C-alpha positions, -999 to 999 in steps of 0.1 A, spaced: -375 -119 601 -338 -113 605 -322 -126 637 -304 -100 658 -270 -107 674 -288 -113 707 -311 -138 691 -282 -157 675 -263 -157 709 -294 -171 727 -297 -198 700 -260 -207 705 -263 -209 743 -294 -231 739 -274 -254 716 -246 -255 741 -270 -263 769 -284 -292 749 -249 -305 743 -243 -304 781 -275 -324 787 -265 -350 762 -230 -353 778 -246 -359 812 -267 -387 797 -236 -406 784 -227 -420 818 -240 -421 853 -205 -413 864 -204 -379 846 -209 -353 873 -207 -320 855 -206 -308 819 -199 -271 810 -188 -249 782 -162 -222 788 -151 -193 765 -115 -183 759 -115 -160 790 -126 -187 814 -163 -176 816 -189 -202 818 -213 -200 788 -234 -228 802 -229 -257 826 -249 -282 845 -243 -306 873 -261 -339 877 -292 -335 898 -288 -343 935 -250 -339 934 -232 -314 955 -204 -295 938 -169 -303 950 -155 -268 945 -168 -235 960 -179 -209 934 -147 -188 936 -125 -219 934 -144 -231 904 -140 -198 886 -102 -200 892 -101 -236 879 -119 -225 847 -95 -195 843 -65 -218 846 -79 -242 820 -88 -215 795 -53 -200 799 -38 -234 793 -59 -240 762 -52 -205 749 -14 -209 753 -15 -243 735 -31 -227 703 3 -214 692 18 -249 690 -10 -264 668 9 -260 636 39 -279 650 23 -307 670 -13 -309 657 -47 -301 670 -55 -308 706 -77 -339 709 -84 -339 747 -68 -334 781 -73 -357 810 -66 -344 845 -66 -372 871 -74 -361 907 -79 -384 937 -117 -379 937 -125 -371 901 -112 -370 865 -115 -339 844 -118 -342 807 -112 -311 786 -121 -309 749 -122 -280 725 -144 -273 695 -152 -241 677 -132 -218 701 -150 -230 732 -138 -255 758 -159 -284 771 -151 -291 807 -165 -324 820 -159 -340 854 -162 -377 858 -162 -399 889 -130 -420 892 -151 -452 892 -158 -448 855 -146 -481 841 -139 -472 804 -128 -436 803 -116 -438 767 -151 -450 756 -167 -422 775 -144 -396 760 -152 -410 725 -189 -406 732 -184 -370 744 -165 -363 712 -194 -376 691 -218 -355 710 -201 -323 706 
């Protein structure tokens, strides 16, 4: 049986969801893992159970739009400076780690008390 485009999309989203679950399992300090397309739309995402989101829904949509715009604008400079490895945004309460693979953006929030952020980032890269 030949898979339709809808079936292929469903399989892709399931794969992304499994990646998010694996990312959440890397560290107890990872709060959220999500995957965003080039337009800032969430393809899938999950927050650790029993945690309250820090941003309201509309604020989070705006955050993802800003991130996707940043990533899209950076694509033009890949030839000159190389492929983006990751971005770390340090906030007072959390750290945001942004990675890109296959034209989607992984958005991961991590508690500031994470001891070895570089090790955590390396583990996320292996997972995706």
